[in-house]
LUMLUMSE-121428 format. One record per residue: x, y, z of N, C-alpha, C, CB in turn. Coordinates in steps of 0.001 Angstrom, whole numbers. Glycine has a CB too. Layout:
% LUMLUMSE-121428
+---------+---------+---------+---------+---------+---------+---------+---------+---------+---------+---------+---------+
!     nxx !     nyy !     nzz !    caxx !    cayy !    cazz !     cxx !     cyy !     czz !    cbxx !    cbyy !    cbzz !
+---------+---------+---------+---------+---------+---------+---------+---------+---------+---------+---------+---------+
!       X !       Y !       Z !       X !       Y !       Z !       X !       Y !       Z !       X !       Y !       Z !
...
+---------+---------+---------+---------+---------+---------+---------+---------+---------+---------+---------+---------+
% end
This chain:
% LUMLUMSE-121428
+---------+---------+---------+---------+---------+---------+---------+---------+---------+---------+---------+---------+
!     nxx !     nyy !     nzz !    caxx !    cayy !    cazz !     cxx !     cyy !     czz !    cbxx !    cbyy !    cbzz !
+---------+---------+---------+---------+---------+---------+---------+---------+---------+---------+---------+---------+
!  -53209 !   15166 !  -15451 !  -52071 !   15120 !  -15368 !  -51033 !   15083 !  -13916 !  -51949 !   16026 !  -16108 !
!  -51603 !   16259 !  -13072 !  -51029 !   16624 !  -11941 !  -49996 !   17317 !  -11757 !  -50844 !   15838 !  -11411 !
!  -49698 !   17735 !  -10813 !  -49166 !   19266 !  -10847 !  -47667 !   18672 !  -10230 !  -50213 !   20678 !   -9678 !
!  -46674 !   19875 !  -10926 !  -45234 !   19483 !  -10848 !  -44948 !   19037 !   -9613 !  -44308 !   20525 !  -11163 !
!  -43882 !   17941 !   -9593 !  -43071 !   17698 !   -7961 !  -42097 !   18130 !   -7570 !  -42671 !   16583 !   -7587 !
!  -41649 !   18455 !   -6464 !  -40510 !   18825 !   -5832 !  -39396 !   17948 !   -6515 !  -40642 !   18646 !   -4282 !
!  -38170 !   18912 !   -6529 !  -37043 !   18024 !   -6985 !  -36498 !   16889 !   -5883 !  -35827 !   19001 !   -7377 !
!  -36053 !   15966 !   -6362 !  -35171 !   14740 !   -5105 !  -34119 !   15736 !   -4694 !  -34216 !   12947 !   -5876 !
!  -33752 !   15279 !   -3923 !  -32410 !   16059 !   -3061 !  -31256 !   15137 !   -3064 !  -32734 !   16418 !   -1325 !
!  -30120 !   15495 !   -3586 !  -29013 !   14647 !   -3741 !  -28330 !   15132 !   -2857 !  -28360 !   14535 !   -4958 !
!  -26995 !   14629 !   -2479 !  -26111 !   14691 !   -1373 !  -25436 !   15789 !   -1243 !  -25270 !   13764 !   -1357 !
!  -25945 !   17014 !   -2081 !  -25072 !   18314 !   -1874 !  -24890 !   18967 !    -721 !  -25469 !   19264 !   -2573 !
!  -25986 !   19222 !     112 !  -26291 !   19845 !    1349 !  -25947 !   19154 !    2109 !  -27425 !   20190 !    1643 !
!  -25973 !   17631 !    2250 !  -26367 !   16505 !    3294 !  -24729 !   16343 !    4044 !  -27083 !   14784 !    2368 !
!  -24798 !   16966 !    5164 !  -23537 !   17294 !    5839 !  -23263 !   16144 !    6524 !  -23552 !   18496 !    6750 !
!  -24258 !   15286 !    6712 !  -23992 !   13924 !    7422 !  -23076 !   12809 !    6316 !  -25673 !   13204 !    7868 !
!  -23979 !   12806 !    4897 !  -23355 !   12133 !    4143 !  -21778 !   12598 !    3520 !  -24302 !   11965 !    3264 !
!  -21905 !   13899 !    3528 !  -20041 !   14482 !    2959 !  -19172 !   13880 !    4239 !  -19687 !   16818 !    2893 !
!  -19641 !   13842 !    5627 !  -18651 !   13740 !    6446 !  -18232 !   12184 !    6635 !  -19048 !   14433 !    7683 !
!  -19008 !   11311 !    6091 !  -19179 !    9961 !    5981 !  -18405 !    9767 !    4636 !  -20741 !    9483 !    6017 !
!  -18195 !   10529 !    3842 !  -17495 !   10147 !    2520 !  -15817 !   10885 !    2801 !  -18510 !   10938 !     941 !
!  -16016 !   11405 !    3932 !  -14389 !   12378 !    4369 !  -13896 !   11566 !    4734 !  -14145 !   13591 !    5468 !
!  -14490 !   10645 !    5664 !  -14020 !    9352 !    6899 !  -13507 !    8409 !    5535 !  -15738 !    8385 !    8210 !
!  -14360 !    8477 !    4944 !  -14049 !    6933 !    4236 !  -12742 !    7052 !    3130 !  -15625 !    6331 !    3235 !
!  -12429 !    8107 !    2883 !  -11513 !    8403 !    2209 !  -10118 !    8895 !    2589 !  -12007 !    9057 !    1598 !
!  -10149 !    8881 !    4007 !   -9214 !    9143 !    5023 !   -7985 !    8564 !    4625 !   -9630 !    8661 !    6318 !
!   -6728 !    9377 !    4392 !   -5432 !    8274 !    4481 !   -4694 !    8825 !    5578 !   -4362 !    8138 !    3048 !
!   -3490 !    8234 !    5958 !   -2742 !    8207 !    6840 !   -1984 !    9429 !    6724 !   -2100 !    7091 !    6861 !
!   -1852 !   10146 !    8014 !   -1469 !   11256 !    8339 !      84 !   11220 !    8217 !   -2020 !   11586 !    9602 !
!     645 !   12713 !    7736 !    1969 !   12317 !    7743 !    2923 !   11872 !    8768 !    2439 !   13120 !    7316 !
!    2457 !   12538 !    9866 !    3343 !   11677 !   11165 !    2943 !   10245 !   11656 !    3225 !   12520 !   12577 !
!    1945 !    9806 !   10946 !    1781 !    8444 !   11098 !    2705 !    7732 !    9866 !     147 !    8090 !   11048 !
!    3105 !    7988 !    8782 !    3787 !    7396 !    7860 !    5217 !    7617 !    8118 !    3372 !    7810 !    6615 !
!    5327 !    8576 !    8875 !    6821 !    8956 !    9751 !    7283 !    7831 !   10444 !    6693 !   10148 !   10955 !
!    6276 !    7327 !   10946 !    6148 !    6148 !   11910 !    6439 !    4882 !   11483 !    4914 !    6032 !   12394 !
!    5810 !    4649 !   10032 !    5832 !    3718 !    9266 !    7290 !    3519 !    8649 !    4809 !    3940 !    8375 !
!    7984 !    4729 !    8649 !    9149 !    4513 !    7819 !   10607 !    4420 !    8969 !    9212 !    5925 !    6606 !
!   10167 !    3678 !   10236 !   10978 !    3266 !   11296 !   11673 !    2005 !   10427 !   10075 !    2873 !   12796 !
!   12449 !    1396 !   10718 !   13310 !    -141 !   10172 !   12098 !    -952 !   10753 !   15232 !    -669 !   11040 !
!   12133 !   -1124 !   11847 !   11010 !   -2314 !   12620 !    9778 !   -2326 !   12044 !   10634 !   -2053 !   14217 !
!    9025 !   -1167 !   11554 !    7720 !   -1638 !   11235 !    7979 !   -1285 !    9613 !    6328 !    -814 !   12128 !
!    9199 !    -913 !    8940 !    8826 !   -1072 !    7498 !    9112 !   -2386 !    7048 !    9521 !    -114 !    6610 !
!    9821 !   -3266 !    8184 !   10081 !   -4795 !    7945 !    8723 !   -5616 !    7493 !   10676 !   -5478 !    9387 !
!    7909 !   -5043 !    8982 !    6897 !   -5921 !    8949 !    5804 !   -4924 !    7673 !    6241 !   -6228 !   10767 !
!    5924 !   -3803 !    7547 !    4655 !   -3747 !    6076 !    5330 !   -4323 !    4542 !    4112 !   -1690 !    5667 !
!    6756 !   -5131 !    4535 !    7425 !   -5541 !    3510 !    7008 !   -6887 !    3285 !    8781 !   -5383 !    3674 !
!    6931 !   -7425 !    4507 !    6536 !   -8808 !    5143 !    4749 !   -8877 !    5002 !    7138 !   -8861 !    7005 !
!    3837 !   -8510 !    4488 !    2775 !   -8458 !    4876 !    2051 !   -9683 !    4710 !    2290 !   -7499 !    4406 !
!     947 !  -10117 !    5383 !     502 !  -11587 !    5244 !    -778 !  -11205 !    3636 !    -468 !  -12314 !    7230 !
!    -748 !  -12509 !    2879 !   -1512 !  -12114 !    1718 !   -3019 !  -12044 !    2223 !   -1295 !  -13171 !     470 !
!   -3572 !  -10735 !    1511 !   -4724 !  -10539 !    1914 !   -5594 !  -10280 !     551 !   -4691 !   -9447 !    2953 !
!   -6504 !  -11175 !     637 !   -7073 !  -11207 !    -910 !   -8004 !  -10072 !    -753 !   -7914 !  -12731 !   -1479 !
!   -8899 !   -9088 !     -74 !   -9352 !   -7904 !    -416 !   -8587 !   -6655 !   -1015 !   -9857 !   -7596 !     572 !
!   -7619 !   -6761 !    -691 !   -6463 !   -5284 !   -1301 !   -6092 !   -5713 !   -2835 !   -4535 !   -5115 !    -210 !
!   -6104 !   -4669 !   -2823 !   -5324 !   -4854 !   -4604 !   -3917 !   -5452 !   -4659 !   -5027 !   -3202 !   -5466 !
!   -3618 !   -6317 !   -5352 !   -2045 !   -6625 !   -5584 !   -2063 !   -7679 !   -3998 !    -715 !   -4779 !   -5603 !
!   -3164 !   -8471 !   -3642 !   -3170 !   -9065 !   -2476 !   -2604 !   -8507 !   -1415 !   -2732 !  -10092 !   -2582 !
!   -2219 !   -7168 !   -1274 !   -1615 !   -6239 !    -384 !    -398 !   -6757 !    -356 !   -2214 !   -6054 !     948 !
!     381 !   -6870 !   -1354 !    1863 !   -7163 !   -1546 !    2507 !   -6023 !   -2350 !    2091 !   -8569 !   -2315 !
!    1963 !   -5245 !   -2752 !    2604 !   -4042 !   -3212 !    2317 !   -2861 !   -2840 !    2547 !   -3937 !   -4316 !
!    2949 !   -2755 !   -1765 !    2262 !   -1254 !    -987 !    3228 !    -242 !   -1192 !    1987 !   -1304 !     815 !
!    3052 !    1053 !   -1187 !    3662 !    2110 !   -1230 !    3805 !    3131 !     291 !    2969 !    2703 !   -2353 !
!    5076 !    2635 !     848 !    5061 !    3181 !    2217 !    4254 !    5034 !    2845 !    6767 !    3127 !    2413 !
!    5229 !    5715 !    1415 !    5201 !    6867 !    1604 !    3921 !    7627 !    1510 !    6025 !    7253 !     915 !
!    3335 !    6824 !     435 !    1486 !    7518 !     -88 !     844 !    6372 !     899 !     734 !    7272 !   -2413 !
!    1152 !    5004 !    1679 !    -126 !    4726 !    2427 !   -1201 !    3982 !    1228 !    -789 !    6334 !    3120 !
!    -901 !    3489 !      91 !   -1475 !    3045 !    -845 !    -841 !    1701 !   -1355 !   -1542 !    4036 !   -1716 !
!   -1659 !    1159 !   -1736 !   -1850 !    -270 !   -1943 !   -2044 !    -538 !   -3440 !   -3068 !    -795 !   -1118 !
!   -1090 !   -1253 !   -4647 !   -1105 !    -956 !   -5831 !   -1142 !   -2906 !   -6781 !     416 !     250 !   -6013 !
!   -1830 !   -2677 !   -8038 !   -2069 !   -3625 !   -8273 !    -792 !   -4715 !   -8648 !   -2952 !   -3348 !   -9060 !
!      65 !   -4333 !   -8812 !    1120 !   -5667 !   -9420 !    2380 !   -4381 !   -8995 !     913 !   -6412 !  -11765 !
!    3510 !   -4733 !   -9472 !    5197 !   -4148 !   -9189 !    5113 !   -3333 !  -10265 !    6702 !   -5299 !   -9277 !
!    4657 !   -3509 !  -11692 !    4964 !   -2517 !  -12232 !    4190 !   -1300 !  -12021 !    5052 !   -2818 !  -13317 !
!    2955 !   -1259 !  -11073 !    2314 !    -406 !  -11259 !    2683 !     649 !  -10050 !    1035 !    -903 !  -11440 !
!    3189 !    -402 !   -9045 !    3952 !     232 !   -8146 !    5026 !    1104 !   -8311 !    4323 !    -515 !   -7538 !
!    5833 !     735 !   -9589 !    7312 !    1500 !  -10239 !    6911 !    2242 !  -10511 !    8209 !    1148 !  -11280 !
!    5750 !    2384 !  -11448 !    5053 !    3914 !  -12250 !    4854 !    4966 !  -11339 !    3460 !    3752 !  -12947 !
!    3841 !    4413 !  -10026 !    3671 !    5336 !   -9189 !    4746 !    5941 !   -8549 !    2944 !    4946 !   -8422 !
!    6059 !    5262 !   -8226 !    7194 !    6069 !   -7584 !    7728 !    7114 !   -8470 !    8358 !    5176 !   -7180 !
!    7644 !    6810 !   -9726 !    8233 !    8130 !  -10805 !    7060 !    8906 !  -11145 !    8976 !    7607 !  -12402 !
!    5821 !    9377 !   -9966 !    4611 !   10172 !  -10696 !    5198 !   11204 !   -9707 !    2709 !    9617 !  -10646 !
!    4728 !   12666 !  -10223 !    4676 !   13787 !   -9777 !    4040 !   13232 !   -8107 !    3755 !   14839 !  -10858 !
!    2806 !   12700 !   -7668 !    2163 !   12599 !   -6815 !    2921 !   12190 !   -5769 !    1247 !   11995 !   -7093 !
!    3688 !   10705 !   -5738 !    4956 !   10648 !   -4903 !    6021 !   11138 !   -4939 !    5338 !    9807 !   -4807 !
!    6570 !   11977 !   -5704 !    7598 !   12835 !   -5562 !    7258 !   14118 !   -4745 !    8064 !   13146 !   -6860 !
!    5961 !   14527 !   -4695 !    5210 !   15583 !   -3936 !    4937 !   14759 !   -2504 !    3687 !   16123 !   -4807 !
!    4550 !   13724 !   -2306 !    4771 !   13335 !    -901 !    6162 !   13089 !     -52 !    4136 !   12217 !    -846 !
!    7172 !   12563 !   -1070 !    8726 !   12695 !    -245 !    8814 !   13890 !     109 !   10109 !   12401 !   -1043 !
!    8467 !   15002 !    -875 !    9067 !   16530 !    -284 !    7992 !   16783 !     819 !    9095 !   18016 !   -1589 !
!    6673 !   16422 !    1113 !    6315 !   16420 !    2223 !    6917 !   15492 !    3638 !    5188 !   16237 !    1895 !
!    7405 !   14840 !    3352 !    7754 !   14071 !    4435 !    9177 !   14337 !    4868 !    7544 !   12680 !    4124 !
!    9697 !   15262 !    4147 !   10849 !   15803 !    4413 !   11014 !   16378 !    5703 !   11096 !   16639 !    3532 !
!   10018 !   17247 !    5981 !   10003 !   17999 !    7088 !    9647 !   17287 !    8420 !    9144 !   19029 !    6835 !
!   10150 !   17491 !    9219 !   10247 !   16941 !   10514 !    8636 !   16966 !   10936 !   11327 !   17853 !   11536 !
!    8389 !   15753 !   11486 !    6740 !   15658 !   11547 !    6561 !   16724 !   13106 !    6025 !   13537 !   11772 !
!    5190 !   17496 !   13181 !    4641 !   17793 !   13794 !    4534 !   17005 !   15531 !    3804 !   17869 !   12933 !
!    5452 !   17931 !   16367 !    5248 !   17386 !   17650 !    4545 !   18059 !   18373 !    6244 !   17151 !   18291 !
!    4161 !   17911 !   20060 !    3531 !   18353 !   20913 !    4463 !   19090 !   21496 !    2884 !   17528 !   21592 !
!    5477 !   19210 !   21451 !    6774 !   20137 !   21979 !    6598 !   21334 !   21026 !    8490 !   19349 !   21795 !
!    6474 !   21204 !   19496 !    6449 !   22357 !   18774 !    5017 !   23042 !   18883 !    6847 !   22037 !   17354 !
!    3775 !   22514 !   19370 !    2471 !   23053 !   19496 !    2703 !   23684 !   20777 !    1249 !   22026 !   19427 !
!    3407 !   23484 !   22025 !    3391 !   24312 !   22879 !    4348 !   25407 !   22914 !    3391 !   23714 !   23817 !
!    5707 !   25035 !   21642 !    6426 !   26373 !   21777 !    5676 !   27461 !   21164 !    7803 !   26348 !   21143 !
!    4916 !   26848 !   19934 !    3651 !   28196 !   19090 !    2716 !   29071 !   20138 !    2185 !   27255 !   17954 !
!    2484 !   27952 !   21016 !    1531 !   28771 !   22105 !    2301 !   29425 !   23284 !     426 !   27738 !   22818 !
!    3597 !   29558 !   23056 !    3991 !   30393 !   24074 !    4969 !   29639 !   25494 !    2547 !   31020 !   24534 !
!    4516 !   28537 !   25499 !    5442 !   27612 !   26134 !    6802 !   27023 !   26430 !    5175 !   27061 !   25920 !
!    7512 !   28195 !   25939 !    9062 !   27765 !   25349 !    9277 !   28119 !   24231 !    9425 !   26395 !   25245 !
!   10934 !   27858 !   23859 !   11281 !   28446 !   22410 !   11287 !   28131 !   21418 !   12081 !   28754 !   22188 !
!   10688 !   28333 !   20604 !    9968 !   28280 !   19271 !   11177 !   27891 !   18263 !    9177 !   29821 !   18857 !
!   11328 !   26355 !   17855 !   12363 !   26638 !   16861 !   12018 !   25595 !   15711 !   13932 !   26469 !   17489 !
!   12217 !   26500 !   14558 !   11238 !   26097 !   12871 !   12103 !   24516 !   13006 !   11801 !   27497 !   10734 !
!   10995 !   23808 !   11835 !   11136 !   22685 !   11949 !   12265 !   22291 !   10936 !    9917 !   22102 !   11856 !
!   13535 !   21085 !   11056 !   14469 !   20857 !   10274 !   13674 !   19831 !    9065 !   15737 !   20262 !   11148 !
!   14813 !   19478 !    8329 !   14613 !   18332 !    7095 !   15087 !   17046 !    7514 !   15449 !   18668 !    5700 !
!   14383 !   16064 !    7422 !   14391 !   14609 !    7397 !   15015 !   14218 !    6099 !   12962 !   13998 !    7557 !
!   16089 !   13230 !    6387 !   16363 !   12559 !    5195 !   15235 !   11348 !    5231 !   17984 !   12053 !    5134 !
!   14499 !   11369 !    3869 !   13969 !   10337 !    3570 !   14118 !    9525 !    2417 !   13036 !   10572 !    3684 !
!   14346 !    8226 !    2497 !   14770 !    7287 !    1189 !   13744 !    6875 !     753 !   15643 !    6088 !    1344 !
!   13497 !    6930 !    -643 !   12814 !    6348 !   -1232 !   12912 !    5024 !   -1997 !   12567 !    7072 !   -1715 !
!   12815 !    4143 !    -686 !   12706 !    2949 !    -496 !   11244 !    2369 !    -929 !   13070 !    2773 !     827 !
!   11587 !    1282 !   -1931 !   10236 !     323 !   -2400 !   10053 !    -826 !   -1259 !   10520 !    -549 !   -4085 !
!    8823 !   -1352 !    -962 !    8549 !   -2570 !    -132 !    9284 !   -3678 !    -899 !    6916 !   -2896 !      56 !
!    9035 !   -3536 !   -2015 !    9633 !   -4484 !   -2909 !   11040 !   -4970 !   -2419 !    9736 !   -3857 !   -4289 !
!   11883 !   -3811 !   -2505 !   13331 !   -4300 !   -2432 !   13484 !   -4379 !    -982 !   14481 !   -3319 !   -3150 !
!   12667 !   -4070 !     263 !   12887 !   -4151 !    1245 !   12464 !   -5827 !    1799 !   12307 !   -2978 !    1738 !
!   11718 !   -6080 !     679 !   11106 !   -7508 !    1071 !   12459 !   -8531 !     599 !    9400 !   -7908 !      57 !
!   12911 !   -7948 !    -607 !   14063 !   -9023 !    -993 !   15479 !   -9019 !      76 !   14622 !   -8599 !   -2680 !
!   15539 !   -7715 !     620 !   16964 !   -7740 !    1740 !   16119 !   -8431 !    2748 !   17795 !   -5992 !    2416 !
!   15141 !   -8563 !    3212 !   14630 !   -9254 !    4396 !   14597 !  -10728 !    3876 !   13130 !   -8672 !    4923 !
!   14131 !  -10779 !    2940 !   14143 !  -12524 !    2046 !   15559 !  -12782 !    2221 !   13698 !  -12637 !       5 !
!   16440 !  -12334 !    1809 !   18122 !  -12747 !    1772 !   18670 !  -13215 !    3370 !   19175 !  -11150 !    1213 !
!   18037 !  -12338 !    3958 !   18665 !  -12455 !    5769 !   18180 !  -13767 !    6419 !   17944 !  -11061 !    6959 !
!   16551 !  -13670 !    5940 !   15953 !  -14731 !    6758 !   15699 !  -16320 !    6061 !   14561 !  -14110 !    7203 !
!   16474 !  -16171 !    5058 !   16247 !  -17916 !    4157 !   16978 !  -18841 !    4996 !   17062 !  -18134 !    2327 !
!   17786 !  -18423 !    6019 !   18364 !  -19850 !    7229 !   17363 !  -20030 !    7675 !   19477 !  -19707 !    8569 !
!   16623 !  -19021 !    8501 !   15584 !  -19131 !    9452 !   14093 !  -19122 !    9098 !   15783 !  -18157 !   10286 !
!   13889 !  -20055 !    8178 !   12525 !  -19838 !    7820 !   11271 !  -20287 !    8569 !   12427 !  -20329 !    6696 !
!   10666 !  -19922 !    8875 !    9862 !  -20127 !    9962 !    8614 !  -20829 !    9111 !    9533 !  -18674 !   10861 !
!    8288 !  -22020 !    9558 !    7103 !  -22891 !    8809 !    6064 !  -21760 !    9497 !    6848 !  -24926 !    9320 !
!    5583 !  -21726 !   10514 !    4203 !  -21278 !   11256 !    3956 !  -19735 !   10630 !    4384 !  -21249 !   13192 !
!    4831 !  -19271 !    9948 !    4399 !  -17593 !    9265 !    3548 !  -17978 !    7831 !    6169 !  -16411 !    8723 !
!    2535 !  -17059 !    8036 !    1684 !  -17006 !    6910 !    1878 !  -16720 !    5556 !     950 !  -16333 !    7151 !
!    1608 !  -17397 !    4663 !    1928 !  -17248 !    3197 !    2092 !  -15860 !    2843 !     866 !  -17839 !    2310 !
!    3214 !  -15531 !    2245 !    3231 !  -14173 !    1382 !    2890 !  -14450 !    -184 !    4804 !  -13438 !    1470 !
!    2799 !  -13524 !    -833 !    2799 !  -13810 !   -2447 !    3774 !  -14936 !   -3043 !    3231 !  -12448 !   -3204 !
!    5035 !  -14827 !   -2675 !    6198 !  -15357 !   -3367 !    5898 !  -16704 !   -2983 !    7684 !  -14791 !   -2963 !
!    4980 !  -17035 !   -1886 !    4552 !  -18619 !   -1405 !    3705 !  -19186 !   -2245 !    3833 !  -18766 !     -39 !
!    2798 !  -18550 !   -2658 !    1720 !  -18985 !   -3256 !    1859 !  -18914 !   -4654 !     654 !  -18344 !   -2832 !
!    2960 !  -18343 !   -5289 !    2934 !  -17975 !   -7011 !    3530 !  -19346 !   -6955 !    3961 !  -16428 !   -7912 !
!    3328 !  -20060 !   -8439 !    3473 !  -21226 !   -8833 !    4839 !  -20993 !   -9506 !    2306 !  -21758 !   -9642 !
!    5872 !  -21838 !   -9442 !    7279 !  -22046 !   -9873 !    7058 !  -22347 !  -11379 !    8090 !  -23292 !   -9030 !
!    8293 !  -21962 !  -12182 !    8293 !  -22220 !  -13506 !    8109 !  -23617 !  -13732 !    9436 !  -21753 !  -14108 !
!    8437 !  -24217 !  -13334 !    8291 !  -25942 !  -13156 !    6782 !  -26416 !  -13084 !    9048 !  -26516 !  -11618 !
!    6145 !  -26104 !  -12401 !    4681 !  -26132 !  -11719 !    3769 !  -25751 !  -12975 !    4473 !  -24920 !  -10312 !
!    4271 !  -24295 !  -13790 !    3491 !  -23823 !  -14935 !    3887 !  -24677 !  -15972 !    3691 !  -22357 !  -15305 !
!    4961 !  -24953 !  -16054 !    5199 !  -25752 !  -17395 !    4514 !  -27571 !  -17023 !    7299 !  -25706 !  -17788 !
!    4084 !  -27749 !  -15881 !    3349 !  -29095 !  -15973 !    2374 !  -29078 !  -16162 !    3308 !  -29841 !  -15152 !
!    1625 !  -27799 !  -15831 !     137 !  -27466 !  -16040 !    -184 !  -27370 !  -17299 !    -302 !  -26276 !  -15458 !
!     825 !  -26591 !  -18091 !     550 !  -26349 !  -19554 !     459 !  -28075 !  -20350 !    2027 !  -25230 !  -20243 !
!    1324 !  -28503 !  -19694 !    1523 !  -30087 !  -20742 !     306 !  -31171 !  -20564 !    3119 !  -31122 !  -20187 !
!    -106 !  -30783 !  -19049 !   -1269 !  -31411 !  -18490 !   -3023 !  -30968 !  -19309 !   -1137 !  -30880 !  -16789 !
!   -2546 !  -29727 !  -19927 !   -3775 !  -28880 !  -20476 !   -3853 !  -29871 !  -21989 !   -3367 !  -26805 !  -20718 !
!   -2307 !  -29586 !  -22559 !   -2461 !  -30154 !  -23460 !   -2344 !  -31475 !  -24082 !   -2123 !  -29646 !  -23793 !
!   -2082 !  -32242 !  -22785 !   -2537 !  -33757 !  -23024 !   -4102 !  -33630 !  -23056 !   -1995 !  -34895 !  -21728 !
!   -4743 !  -33265 !  -21804 !   -6313 !  -33286 !  -21728 !   -6822 !  -32791 !  -22959 !   -6922 !  -32418 !  -20560 !
!   -6383 !  -31895 !  -23973 !   -7349 !  -31220 !  -25135 !   -6827 !  -32396 !  -26214 !   -6960 !  -29240 !  -25670 !
!   -5521 !  -33263 !  -25997 !   -5316 !  -34199 !  -26997 !   -6639 !  -35398 !  -26996 !   -3784 !  -34853 !  -26700 !
!   -6909 !  -35764 !  -25546 !   -7705 !  -36991 !  -25152 !   -8913 !  -36820 !  -25488 !   -7706 !  -37347 !  -23805 !
!   -9591 !  -35519 !  -25472 !  -10803 !  -35207 !  -25861 !  -11071 !  -34943 !  -27316 !  -11142 !  -34206 !  -25157 !
!   -9787 !  -34634 !  -28223 !  -10355 !  -34676 !  -29817 !  -10585 !  -35834 !  -30283 !   -9489 !  -34133 !  -30849 !
!  -11942 !  -35978 !  -31259 !  -12162 !  -37447 !  -31701 !  -10874 !  -38295 !  -32561 !  -13501 !  -37379 !  -32699 !
!  -10756 !  -38973 !  -32808 !   -9497 !  -39365 !  -33523 !  -10265 !  -39808 !  -34679 !   -8446 !  -40515 !  -32802 !
!   -9531 !  -39597 !  -35900 !   -9867 !  -39936 !  -36785 !   -9229 !  -41149 !  -37367 !   -9892 !  -39030 !  -37337 !
+---------+---------+---------+---------+---------+---------+---------+---------+---------+---------+---------+---------+
% end
């Protein structure tokens, strides 16, 4: 029958595997998110190019949590969640700076961090606001967004009508 074999090793004590998993799950830091909340960057994030590899084609993004969502309904449900509200509270503190680090090390006067006003604005709302401003100067060379590739109601009705006509044509006549 043979002797008992040594157990197979898993990833529990493999520090290289654990480090790889940590870096794979890495999210954006709070100071990076503070930079994303600036109006110029926020407009850029609101009008992202359609990316088929991201959830929701990259169109439903929570700037505060740095996460993509499948659709607008899921994004709104996330905005009402405890995780999102906790992140807003975390973002209300002033981001850590080199000046503060120097003061903590004895090079200057330490001033405790103050509060920052963080608007809980959705990327969808920003996109609508930006869309209203840029309707007059629509650039044809711009990459498509979700609104550009979504079929209109007339196109959907026409497609449904063609499908019913095709079904009628394939049925045997009696």
